[in-house]
C-alpha positions as CSV (number, residue, x, y, z in Angstrom):
1,M,61.2,47.5,145.2
2,S,60.9,51.1,146.0
3,S,59.4,52.8,149.2
4,A,59.8,56.5,148.3
5,V,57.4,58.9,150.2
6,T,56.4,62.0,148.9
7,G,56.6,65.3,151.0
8,C,53.3,66.2,152.9
9,R,52.4,69.3,150.6
10,S,53.2,67.3,147.3
11,F,51.2,64.9,145.4
12,L,52.0,61.8,143.1
13,P,51.1,63.0,139.5
14,R,48.1,61.2,138.0
15,L,49.1,58.3,135.7
16,G,47.0,59.5,133.0
17,A,43.8,58.4,131.4
18,W,42.6,54.8,132.2
19,V,44.5,52.3,130.0
20,G,42.5,49.7,128.2
21,T,39.7,47.9,130.1
22,A,40.3,47.9,133.8
23,L,41.4,44.5,135.3
24,L,40.2,45.7,138.7
25,A,36.5,46.0,139.6
26,V,35.2,48.3,142.1
27,A,34.1,46.7,145.4
28,S,30.5,46.9,146.0
29,M,29.2,50.1,147.3
30,V,26.2,48.9,149.2
31,A,26.6,46.4,152.2
32,L,24.7,43.1,151.6
33,P,22.4,41.7,154.3
34,A,24.2,38.4,154.2
35,A,27.8,37.1,153.7
36,T,28.7,37.5,150.0
37,A,31.8,37.8,148.0
38,T,33.1,41.5,147.6
39,A,33.9,41.3,143.9
40,A,33.5,39.0,141.0
41,P,36.4,36.5,139.8
42,S,39.1,37.8,137.9
43,S,39.1,40.8,140.0
44,V,41.2,42.4,143.0
45,D,38.9,43.2,145.7
46,V,39.8,46.3,147.7
47,F,39.0,47.0,151.2
48,V,39.8,49.5,153.7
49,G,39.9,49.6,157.6
50,Y,41.4,51.2,160.6
51,A,43.8,49.4,163.1
52,D,43.7,50.5,166.7
53,T,45.4,48.5,169.5
54,L,45.7,51.8,172.0
55,R,41.8,51.3,172.5
56,A,41.5,47.8,171.4
57,N,37.9,46.5,170.4
58,V,38.5,43.0,169.1
59,T,35.3,43.0,166.8
60,H,36.3,46.1,165.1
61,F,39.9,45.5,164.4
62,P,40.6,44.6,161.0
63,T,40.5,40.7,160.4
64,P,42.3,39.0,158.9
65,W,45.7,40.6,159.8
66,D,49.4,39.7,160.0
67,G,50.1,36.0,160.3
68,A,47.0,34.9,158.7
69,P,47.2,32.3,155.9
70,D,47.6,33.9,152.5
71,V,48.0,37.4,153.7
72,V,51.1,39.2,152.5
73,F,51.4,41.8,155.3
74,A,53.2,45.0,154.5
75,G,53.3,46.7,157.8
76,C,54.5,46.4,161.4
77,H,55.3,42.9,162.4
78,A,56.4,42.5,166.0
79,N,55.8,44.3,169.3
80,C,53.6,46.8,167.5
81,T,51.2,49.6,168.5
82,F,48.8,50.2,166.0
83,D,46.8,53.4,165.3
84,A,46.7,53.5,161.6
85,G,44.5,53.1,158.7
86,A,44.8,49.9,156.6
87,A,44.3,48.8,153.0
88,R,43.6,45.2,151.8
89,F,43.7,43.8,148.4
90,V,42.4,40.4,147.7
91,N,43.3,38.5,144.5
92,N,40.1,36.6,143.6
93,S,41.1,36.2,139.9
94,P,41.7,32.8,138.5
95,G,45.5,33.4,138.4
96,A,48.4,35.3,139.9
97,V,48.6,39.3,139.7
98,T,51.4,41.5,140.5
99,I,50.9,44.5,142.7
100,D,53.1,47.1,141.1
101,F,52.5,49.8,143.8
102,V,50.0,51.1,146.2
103,H,50.0,55.0,146.6
104,I,47.3,56.2,149.6
105,R,46.4,60.0,149.2
106,L,44.7,62.0,152.0
107,S,44.5,65.6,150.6
108,T,48.0,66.5,149.6
109,C,49.6,63.8,151.9
110,T,50.7,60.9,149.9
111,F,52.1,57.6,151.3
112,D,54.3,55.1,149.2
113,M,56.2,53.2,151.8
114,W,55.2,49.7,150.8
115,P,57.0,47.2,148.5
116,H,56.5,47.4,144.9
117,G,55.9,44.3,142.6
118,T,54.3,42.1,145.2
119,V,53.0,39.1,143.3
120,L,49.5,37.6,144.7
121,Q,48.7,33.9,143.8
122,E,45.0,33.0,143.7
123,H,43.4,33.9,146.9
124,Q,46.3,35.8,148.3
125,Q,45.8,39.1,149.9
126,L,48.1,42.0,150.6
127,V,47.6,44.1,153.6
128,V,49.3,47.6,153.8
129,T,49.4,49.7,157.1
130,Q,52.0,51.6,159.3
131,T,55.2,50.0,159.1
132,A,56.7,51.3,162.3
133,T,54.9,51.0,165.8
134,G,53.2,54.0,167.3
135,A,51.0,56.9,166.4
136,A,51.5,60.3,164.7
137,D,49.7,63.6,164.0
138,G,49.3,65.1,160.6
139,C,51.2,64.1,157.5
140,D,54.1,62.2,159.0
141,N,54.8,59.9,156.2
142,S,58.7,59.6,156.7
143,A,58.8,57.2,159.7
144,G,56.5,54.4,158.8
145,F,53.6,55.8,160.6
146,F,50.2,55.8,159.0
147,D,48.0,57.5,161.6
148,T,45.5,58.7,159.0
149,S,42.8,59.7,161.6
150,D,45.0,62.6,162.5
151,I,45.5,63.9,159.0
152,G,43.7,67.1,158.0
153,P,43.3,69.1,154.8
154,N,46.5,69.6,153.2
155,G,48.2,67.4,155.7
156,T,47.5,69.6,158.8
157,E,47.6,68.0,162.1
158,W,44.0,66.9,163.1
159,A,44.4,65.3,166.5
160,G,41.6,66.2,168.9
161,H,39.3,67.5,166.1
162,C,35.8,66.4,166.1
163,D,34.8,68.6,163.3
164,Q,34.8,67.2,159.8
165,S,38.1,67.6,157.8
166,G,36.4,67.2,154.5
167,V,39.2,64.9,153.4
168,I,38.3,61.9,151.0
169,P,41.2,59.3,150.9
170,Q,42.0,58.0,147.6
171,I,44.1,54.8,146.7
172,D,46.0,54.6,143.6
173,L,46.5,50.8,142.6
174,S,48.7,49.5,139.8
175,V,47.9,45.9,138.8
176,N,49.8,44.1,136.1
177,G,50.7,47.7,134.6
178,V,47.1,49.1,134.9
179,V,46.6,52.0,137.4
180,Q,43.2,52.5,138.8
181,T,42.1,55.0,141.5
182,F,39.8,54.0,144.1
183,T,37.9,56.6,146.4
184,D,37.0,56.1,150.1
185,S,34.0,57.8,150.0
186,G,33.1,56.4,153.4
187,Q,36.1,58.0,155.1
188,V,37.2,54.7,156.7
189,L,40.8,55.5,156.4
190,N,40.4,58.7,158.4
191,T,37.5,57.6,160.8
192,G,35.0,59.6,159.2
193,G,36.9,62.8,158.9
194,V,37.4,63.2,162.6
195,D,39.8,62.2,165.2
196,L,37.5,59.5,166.4
197,A,39.8,58.8,169.5
198,S,38.8,62.4,170.7
199,C,35.3,61.9,170.1
200,P,34.6,61.4,172.7
201,P,38.1,60.6,174.2
202,G,39.2,57.4,174.5
203,S,36.9,56.2,171.7
204,N,38.1,53.2,169.8
205,E,39.1,54.0,166.2
206,S,39.3,50.5,164.7
207,T,36.9,49.9,161.8
208,Q,36.4,46.3,160.2
209,W,37.5,45.7,156.7
210,T,34.8,47.5,154.4
211,S,34.6,47.5,150.8
212,I,36.1,50.6,149.4
213,G,33.3,53.1,148.5
214,S,31.0,51.8,151.1
215,V,29.9,53.3,154.4
216,P,31.9,52.1,157.3
217,C,31.1,48.4,158.4
218,P,32.9,49.0,162.1
219,G,32.4,45.7,163.6
220,A,32.5,41.8,162.8
221,T,30.4,39.0,163.8
222,L,31.5,35.3,163.9
223,T,28.4,33.0,163.7
224,L,28.7,29.4,164.1
225,A,25.8,27.0,162.6
226,P,23.7,25.2,162.6
227,P,22.6,25.9,166.0
228,T,21.7,22.1,166.4
229,Q,22.3,19.1,164.3
230,T,22.0,15.4,165.0
231,Q,24.3,12.8,163.6
232,P,24.8,9.0,164.0
233,I,28.2,8.4,165.8
234,G,30.9,7.4,163.5
235,S,29.7,9.8,160.7
236,P,30.9,13.3,160.3
237,A,29.1,16.5,161.3
238,T,30.2,19.7,160.0
239,V,29.8,23.1,161.5
240,Q,30.4,26.3,159.6
241,A,31.5,29.6,160.9
242,T,30.9,32.7,159.1
243,L,33.0,35.9,159.7
244,Q,31.3,39.0,158.6
245,N,31.6,42.7,158.9
246,T,28.4,44.6,160.2
247,C,27.4,45.3,156.6
248,G,27.1,41.6,155.9
249,T,30.2,41.3,153.8
250,G,32.3,38.0,154.2
251,L,35.9,38.5,155.5
252,Q,38.0,36.2,153.6
253,G,41.3,34.5,154.7
254,A,40.9,34.7,158.3
255,P,41.9,31.6,160.5
256,V,39.2,30.0,162.4
257,T,39.7,27.9,165.4
258,F,37.1,25.2,166.5
259,T,37.0,23.5,169.8
260,V,34.6,21.0,171.3
261,Q,34.2,22.6,174.8
262,S,32.2,19.9,176.4
263,G,30.5,16.6,175.6
264,P,31.6,13.1,174.7
265,N,34.1,14.7,172.3
266,A,35.4,17.5,174.4
267,G,38.9,18.7,173.6
268,T,38.6,18.0,169.8
269,T,39.9,20.9,168.0
270,G,40.1,22.0,164.2
271,S,40.8,24.8,162.1
272,G,39.9,26.4,159.0
273,V,40.3,29.5,156.8
274,T,37.2,31.4,155.8
275,D,36.7,31.5,152.0
276,V,35.5,34.3,149.8
277,N,32.1,34.4,151.6
278,G,33.8,34.4,155.1
279,V,32.9,30.9,155.6
280,A,35.1,28.0,157.3
281,S,34.0,24.6,157.8
282,F,35.0,21.9,160.7
283,P,34.1,18.5,160.1
284,Y,34.8,15.9,162.8
285,T,33.6,12.6,163.8
286,G,31.9,11.5,167.2
287,T,32.4,8.3,168.7
288,T,30.3,8.2,171.6
289,T,26.7,9.2,172.0
290,G,25.8,12.5,173.9
291,T,25.8,16.2,173.2
292,D,28.8,18.3,172.1
293,T,29.0,22.1,172.5
294,V,31.2,23.6,169.9
295,V,32.5,27.2,169.8
296,A,34.5,29.1,167.1
297,T,37.2,31.8,167.5
298,T,39.4,33.9,165.3
299,T,42.3,36.1,166.7
300,N,43.6,39.6,165.6
301,P,46.1,41.9,167.8
302,A,43.3,43.1,169.7
303,G,42.2,39.8,171.0
304,T,39.8,37.0,170.2
305,I,36.2,37.0,168.4
306,T,34.2,34.3,169.8
307,S,31.3,32.8,168.2
308,N,28.1,31.5,169.6
309,T,27.9,27.9,170.6
310,V,26.2,25.2,168.9
311,N,25.3,21.7,169.8
312,V,25.9,18.5,168.0
313,L,23.9,15.6,169.1
314,W,25.6,12.1,168.7
315,E,23.0,9.3,168.3
316,R,23.4,5.7,167.8
317,R,23.6,4.6,164.3
318,H,20.3,3.2,162.7
319,A,20.9,-0.3,162.4
320,Q,19.3,-2.2,159.4
321,L,18.5,-6.0,159.5
322,V,17.6,-8.0,156.5
323,I,16.4,-11.5,156.5
324,T,18.6,-13.3,153.6
325,G,20.8,-16.1,152.9
326,G,19.0,-18.8,154.9
327,A,16.2,-21.1,154.7
328,T,12.8,-19.9,154.2
329,T,11.2,-23.4,154.4
330,S,11.5,-26.5,156.3
331,D,9.6,-29.7,157.1
332,F,7.8,-29.8,160.5
333,N,10.4,-30.9,163.1
334,D,13.4,-30.7,160.8
335,P,16.0,-28.2,161.7
336,A,16.3,-25.0,159.3
337,T,19.4,-22.7,159.2
338,V,17.8,-19.1,159.3
339,A,20.2,-16.1,158.4
340,A,20.1,-12.2,158.3
341,V,22.5,-9.6,157.5
342,L,23.0,-6.5,159.9
343,T,24.4,-3.2,158.7
344,D,24.4,0.4,159.3
345,S,25.4,3.5,157.3
346,Q,29.2,2.4,157.8
347,G,28.7,-1.0,156.7
348,P,28.6,-4.3,158.1
349,L,28.1,-5.0,161.8
350,P,30.4,-7.9,163.0
351,G,30.3,-9.4,166.5
352,R,26.6,-8.7,167.2
353,T,23.9,-10.9,168.4
354,V,20.8,-11.7,166.1
355,T,18.0,-13.3,167.5
356,F,15.5,-15.5,165.3
357,T,12.0,-16.1,166.4
358,L,9.7,-18.5,164.3
359,N,5.8,-17.9,165.0
360,G,6.8,-16.4,168.5
361,A,7.7,-20.0,169.7
362,E,11.0,-21.5,168.5
363,T,14.0,-19.2,168.7
364,C,17.7,-19.3,168.3
365,S,20.8,-16.8,168.1
366,G,23.7,-16.3,166.0
367,T,26.7,-13.9,166.0
368,T,27.4,-11.6,163.0
369,N,30.6,-12.3,161.1
370,A,32.8,-9.7,159.2
371,S,30.1,-9.5,156.6
372,G,27.3,-8.7,159.1
373,A,25.9,-12.2,158.4
374,A,24.3,-14.2,161.4
375,S,22.7,-17.8,161.2
376,C,21.6,-20.3,163.6
377,S,19.4,-23.4,163.4
378,L,15.7,-23.7,164.7
379,T,13.2,-26.6,164.4
380,P,9.8,-25.7,163.5
381,G,7.2,-27.2,165.7
382,E,4.1,-25.8,164.1
383,P,1.5,-27.4,161.8
384,A,2.4,-26.9,157.9
385,G,1.7,-23.5,156.6
386,P,3.1,-19.9,156.6
387,Y,4.5,-18.5,159.7
388,P,6.4,-15.0,160.5
389,L,10.0,-15.4,161.0
390,V,11.3,-12.3,162.9
391,A,15.1,-11.4,163.2
392,S,15.9,-8.8,165.8
393,F,18.9,-7.1,167.1
394,A,18.7,-5.4,170.4
395,G,21.1,-2.6,169.8
396,D,24.0,-1.4,171.9
397,A,25.9,1.5,172.5
398,T,26.8,2.3,168.8
399,D,23.6,1.2,167.0
400,T,19.9,1.3,167.4
401,D,17.8,-1.8,167.5
402,A,16.5,-3.3,164.4
403,S,14.2,-6.2,163.4
404,A,13.0,-7.6,160.0
405,T,10.2,-10.1,159.4
406,A,9.8,-12.7,156.7
407,T,7.7,-15.3,155.9
408,F,8.9,-19.1,156.6
409,T,6.8,-21.9,155.4
410,V,6.5,-25.1,157.3
411,T,5.9,-28.2,155.3
412,L,4.6,-31.6,156.0
413,E,7.3,-33.9,157.5
414,E,8.2,-36.9,155.8
415,T,7.2,-40.3,157.3
416,T,7.9,-44.0,157.0
417,L,5.7,-46.7,158.1
418,A,7.2,-50.2,158.5
419,Y,4.9,-53.4,159.1
420,T,6.5,-55.3,161.9
421,G,3.3,-57.9,162.7
422,P,3.2,-61.5,162.3
423,T,4.1,-63.0,158.8
424,R,1.2,-65.8,159.0
425,A,-2.6,-65.8,159.7
426,A,-5.2,-68.2,160.3
427,N,-8.9,-68.1,160.1
428,G,-10.6,-68.4,163.3
429,E,-7.6,-67.1,165.0
430,P,-7.0,-63.5,166.5
431,I,-4.3,-61.8,165.0
432,T,-2.2,-58.9,166.4
433,L,-0.9,-56.6,163.5
434,S,1.7,-53.8,164.3
435,G,3.9,-51.3,162.7
436,V,6.3,-48.6,163.5
437,L,5.9,-45.0,162.3
438,K,9.1,-42.7,162.1
439,E,9.8,-39.3,160.7
440,D,12.5,-39.2,158.2
441,G,13.2,-43.1,158.8
442,T,14.6,-42.2,162.4
443,A,12.9,-40.5,164.9
444,P,9.7,-42.2,166.3
445,I,6.3,-40.4,166.0
446,N,4.3,-40.6,169.1
447,G,0.4,-40.3,169.2
448,R,-0.7,-41.2,165.7
449,T,-3.4,-43.5,164.5
450,V,-2.3,-46.4,162.1
451,T,-5.2,-48.5,160.3
452,F,-4.2,-52.1,159.8
453,T,-6.0,-54.2,157.1
454,I,-5.7,-57.9,156.3
455,G,-7.6,-59.2,152.9
456,T,-9.1,-57.0,150.2
457,G,-12.4,-56.0,148.9
458,G,-15.6,-57.6,150.9
459,S,-13.4,-59.8,152.8
460,A,-11.1,-57.1,154.3
461,Q,-10.8,-56.6,158.0
462,S,-9.3,-53.7,159.7
463,C,-8.5,-52.4,163.1
464,T,-6.8,-49.2,164.3
465,G,-3.9,-48.7,166.8
466,T,-2.2,-45.5,168.0
467,T,1.5,-45.0,168.1
468,N,3.6,-44.8,171.4
469,A,6.7,-43.1,172.3
470,A,8.7,-45.8,170.3
471,G,6.4,-44.9,167.3
472,A,5.0,-48.4,167.5
473,A,1.2,-49.1,167.1
474,S,-0.7,-52.4,167.1
475,C,-4.2,-53.6,167.1
476,T,-6.0,-57.0,167.2
477,I,-8.5,-58.4,164.9
478,A,-10.3,-61.0,167.0
479,S,-11.2,-63.7,164.5
480,V,-9.7,-63.7,160.9
481,N,-12.1,-64.5,158.5
482,Q,-10.6,-64.7,155.1
483,P,-11.9,-66.9,152.0
484,V,-11.1,-70.4,152.6
485,V,-9.4,-71.0,149.3
486,I,-6.5,-68.5,149.9
487,T,-3.1,-69.6,150.8
488,T,-1.7,-66.0,151.3
489,V,-3.4,-62.7,152.3
490,P,-2.0,-59.2,151.8
491,V,-1.8,-56.9,154.9
492,T,-1.6,-53.3,154.6
493,A,-0.8,-50.5,157.5
494,V,-1.8,-47.0,156.7
495,F,-1.0,-43.6,158.4
496,A,-3.4,-41.1,156.8
497,G,-1.3,-38.0,157.6
498,D,-2.3,-34.8,159.5
499,A,-1.3,-31.1,159.8
500,F,2.2,-32.2,160.6
501,Y,3.1,-35.2,158.8
502,L,2.6,-36.6,155.3
503,P,0.9,-40.0,154.9
504,A,2.8,-43.3,154.8
505,S,1.8,-46.9,154.4
506,A,3.4,-50.1,154.2
507,A,2.4,-53.8,153.1
508,A,3.4,-57.3,153.5
509,T,2.1,-60.6,152.7
510,L,0.9,-63.1,155.2
511,R,1.1,-66.7,154.7
512,F,-2.4,-67.9,155.2
513,Q,-2.9,-71.2,157.2
514,Y,-4.6,-73.8,155.4
515,L,-5.5,-77.5,156.0
516,T,-5.1,-80.3,153.7
517,G,-6.0,-84.2,154.0
518,R,-7.0,-87.3,152.2
519,A,-8.9,-90.6,153.2
520,Y,-10.0,-93.5,151.3
521,G,-11.1,-97.2,152.4
522,L,-9.0,-99.4,150.0
523,A,-6.9,-99.1,147.1
524,S,-4.8,-101.6,145.0
525,S,-2.5,-102.0,142.2
526,G,-0.5,-104.8,140.5
527,L,-2.5,-107.9,139.8
528,V,-5.5,-106.1,141.0
529,G,-6.1,-102.6,140.3
530,I,-8.5,-100.8,142.4
531,S,-8.9,-97.0,142.6
532,P,-9.3,-95.6,146.0
533,T,-12.6,-96.3,147.3
534,P,-14.4,-94.2,148.8
535,D,-12.0,-91.7,148.3
536,T,-12.3,-87.9,149.9
537,G,-9.9,-86.7,147.2
538,S,-7.3,-84.1,148.2
539,V,-8.8,-81.8,150.7
540,S,-7.3,-78.0,150.7
541,T,-9.1,-75.4,152.7
542,A,-8.5,-72.3,155.2
543,G,-11.8,-72.9,156.9
544,A,-13.7,-75.5,158.8
545,T,-15.1,-78.3,156.7
546,T,-15.9,-82.0,156.6
547,V,-15.4,-84.0,153.5
548,A,-16.9,-87.6,153.9
549,P,-18.1,-89.3,150.6
550,P,-20.7,-92.0,151.3
551,C,-19.6,-95.2,152.5
552,V,-19.3,-98.2,150.1
553,A,-21.1,-101.3,151.4
554,T,-19.2,-103.8,149.4
555,I,-16.6,-104.2,146.7
556,G,-16.4,-107.7,144.8
557,G,-14.0,-109.4,142.8
558,L,-10.7,-110.9,143.7
559,I,-10.7,-108.4,146.5
560,T,-13.6,-108.0,148.3
561,A,-14.5,-105.8,151.5
562,H,-17.6,-104.4,153.3
563,T,-18.6,-101.1,154.8
564,L,-15.9,-99.0,153.5
565,C,-15.7,-95.3,154.8
566,A,-13.5,-92.3,154.5
567,K,-13.6,-88.6,155.8
568,V,-11.4,-85.4,156.4
569,V,-12.5,-82.9,159.1
570,T,-10.8,-79.5,159.3
571,S,-11.4,-77.1,162.3
572,L,-10.1,-73.7,163.3
573,N,-8.6,-71.9,166.3
574,P,-6.3,-73.9,166.5
575,G,-6.3,-75.2,162.9
576,K,-6.5,-79.0,162.9
577,S,-6.9,-81.5,160.0
578,T,-8.2,-85.0,160.9
579,A,-8.8,-88.0,158.4
580,T,-10.2,-91.3,159.0
581,A,-10.6,-94.4,157.0
582,S,-12.1,-97.8,157.9
583,L,-13.5,-101.1,156.3
584,Q,-14.1,-104.7,157.4
585,D,-14.3,-108.2,156.0
586,A,-11.5,-107.6,153.7
587,R,-10.5,-110.8,151.4
588,V,-7.7,-110.7,149.1
589,G,-7.9,-114.1,146.9
590,V,-5.5,-113.7,143.8
591,L,-4.3,-116.6,142.1
592,G,-0.7,-117.6,143.0
593,L,-0.9,-116.0,146.5
594,P,-2.3,-117.1,149.8
595,V,-5.6,-115.7,150.9
596,I,-5.3,-112.8,153.1
597,Q,-8.3,-111.9,155.4
598,V,-8.7,-108.9,157.5
599,G,-11.4,-108.4,160.1
600,V,-12.2,-104.8,161.2
601,A,-9.4,-102.0,160.1
602,Q,-9.5,-98.4,161.1
603,S,-7.0,-95.4,160.6
604,S,-6.8,-92.0,161.8
605,S,-4.4,-88.9,161.3
606,Q,-4.7,-85.8,163.0
607,T,-2.4,-82.6,162.4
608,T,-2.1,-79.3,163.9
609,C,0.7,-76.7,164.0
610,A,2.1,-78.4,166.9
611,G,2.5,-81.7,165.2
612,S,0.9,-84.9,163.8
613,S,-0.5,-88.2,165.4
614,G,-2.3,-91.2,164.0
615,Q,-3.2,-94.7,165.1
616,A,-4.5,-97.9,163.5
617,T,-6.9,-100.4,164.8
618,I,-6.7,-104.0,163.3
619,T,-9.1,-106.9,165.0
620,S,-7.7,-109.7,163.1
621,I,-5.8,-110.7,160.0
622,S,-4.8,-114.2,158.4
623,V,-2.5,-115.1,155.6
624,G,-3.4,-118.6,154.0
625,G,-5.5,-119.5,156.9
626,I,-2.5,-118.8,159.4
627,P,-3.7,-116.2,161.7
628,V,-1.1,-113.3,162.2
629,N,-0.6,-112.4,165.8
630,V,-1.0,-108.5,165.8
631,D,-2.1,-106.0,168.4
632,L,-5.1,-104.3,168.3
633,H,-3.5,-101.2,168.1
634,P,-0.1,-102.1,166.7
635,A,2.8,-99.8,166.9
636,P,3.8,-97.4,164.1
637,N,5.2,-99.3,161.1
638,T,4.9,-102.9,162.5
639,T,6.2,-105.2,159.8
640,V,5.7,-109.0,159.7
641,T,6.2,-111.3,156.5
642,V,4.1,-114.4,156.3
643,L,4.3,-117.0,153.2
644,G,6.1,-114.4,151.3
645,V,3.6,-111.8,151.9
646,Q,4.7,-108.4,153.7
647,L,2.4,-106.8,156.0
648,V,3.0,-103.4,157.4
649,F,0.6,-102.4,160.2
650,N,0.1,-98.7,161.2
651,E,2.2,-97.7,158.6
652,Q,3.1,-94.0,159.4
653,T,4.7,-91.7,156.8
654,P,5.3,-87.9,157.0
655,V,3.6,-85.8,154.4
656,A,6.3,-84.1,152.3
657,G,6.0,-80.1,151.8
658,A,3.9,-79.8,154.6
659,D,4.4,-77.8,158.1
660,Q,3.1,-80.6,159.7
661,G,1.6,-83.9,158.2
662,L,1.1,-87.7,158.7
663,T,-0.4,-90.5,156.5
664,V,-1.5,-93.5,158.2
665,N,-2.3,-96.7,156.6
666,A,-4.1,-99.4,158.9
667,V,-2.7,-102.3,156.7
668,H,-0.3,-102.1,153.8
669,I,0.1,-105.6,151.8
670,K,3.0,-106.1,149.7
671,A,3.2,-109.6,148.0
672,L,6.1,-110.6,146.1
673,G,6.0,-107.4,143.9
674,L,3.0,-108.8,142.3
675,L,0.2,-107.0,144.5
676,D,0.2,-103.6,146.5
677,T,-2.9,-103.1,148.4
678,T,-3.5,-100.3,151.1
679,I,-6.6,-100.7,153.6
680,A,-8.0,-97.7,155.6
681,S,-5.4,-94.8,154.6
682,A,-5.8,-91.4,156.3
683,T,-3.6,-88.3,155.7
684,S,-3.8,-85.1,157.5
685,D,-1.5,-82.1,157.0
686,I,-1.1,-78.3,157.6
687,H,0.6,-75.7,155.8
688,N,1.7,-71.8,156.9
689,C,2.0,-72.5,160.4
């Protein structure tokens, strides 16, 4: 690497005609109104400036400077006082370039004191300036000074001159073996051709980096933007600092420090390096609501350039609530699990309380899990129909409140109705019918009307009852009136349904009380056969009736009798069957048997559900002319045998198959297996008690 310097009166010979197509583009000669790149890609941008720390002005001092990232600084490094011109070469080409040499000429004074063969990677920059501390006057190019403001024509001393020197500085730059000359037509390197420090005395000579060939752009501004922004906490906010000279050209490669001066994130810092447009960005994330005040700074040997302040307003994140994953319908009074998912811009929100309200009435709350899902159970108390289901989150320190609404449909609750009333009925008697109404077969339903009906068609009888707290309803039909020929009767219980409950019904079959009986005056079999005379026949009825065939005045033959009568009477409430039979002057005269004579014989049988009773009346009886001693009202089943003839008085036999029943025969004659005669037989019985 060479650092040879020519004499003040000598000059570096020209390198000749331009070689090939220039690899370097001349920086823009016109200052732009906004921060822009100083050259197109695949070029080395050339800037000039003046560094003065004797009369420091922080915004005018060339920035970036020694110590900035990507700056290769060929100048005084430590404990330096600067009073010198400076040149800056920025590699914005897509690859590395080699700065073979830099020669700077002011009239006949040439400086060649900087390293040769400097390699600049993409976006690196080379800054050349004085290599020794202090100031000089005239063409003092042998001791590392570069006080270009004090060099006059032909290298004369120009300190104190406020008159124009007419010197136009030039830079010979060799890049990758190609030499190009740049003219500082704006006289930035020699402060406008005068000793600016003397015009007037004490004036600052610093001039900010200016595109070579442009008028001087003496100062710099560091602008922070946007002035105000609002971000949700937990999300990044980005502020941008723009460093540019007063011509609007961006100052690339300057380190910028960002500081949150005040607010919930006070003390947070960051750094960046300005890009080709002079822009550096600082993203940071706030964790607490409030307003931060942010400032940006960049430093140079003259001090610190401070930007304007901007505000970042941190607000709560906007929560979003969606009703999903749960029930959207349920029967009335049946629990339903409703669900929702709570999120914000960062994803699910766990550990938050979500409240669900149905139709402004029923409510429940759930806590969100790791997926932001919350659920709970509520029980609709509304009539069947659609209703609004609202899920709400009250908000907290990090997230805003949120709500969602969906349609929840209440359906009719299922019901069951059981008949619990009596299992029998009887005409003419009151009957109290009852049932129990429940929802889902378990919970009783209160205050509903149940209609009970016995019978069908035109004979149907109904009454209504209202369920109590136990779901039980009952009502009474004052007097049952069903067809007399039936032995069973259907009963139904019906709940018609309402706005809350589905209909329900129950059915049962009641055993219907019916009365039976039979009576006849006389019957005989064996040697003499006589059909029952007179005979009521078998009577069966559920109603009140009387069956009484005409009495028979006389029967003749081997067995004779007079005034034979029979009757069966049924009555209701309570049900009762009464049978009576009678005759008088009966005579049994059969060859081979003693003559049997009976005076007056009567029998009666009476049956209710409580039981049966009967009796017989016999005024006189004889066998073969021998009187038989018998009570007028003999005890049941009194048996005597005379002359081989067995006589049973007041013979009583239960009726098989009946709930209650009794057959009473006044006299039963059994003669040696040859004759079987029954006198005055009465049977009464009752069923379905």
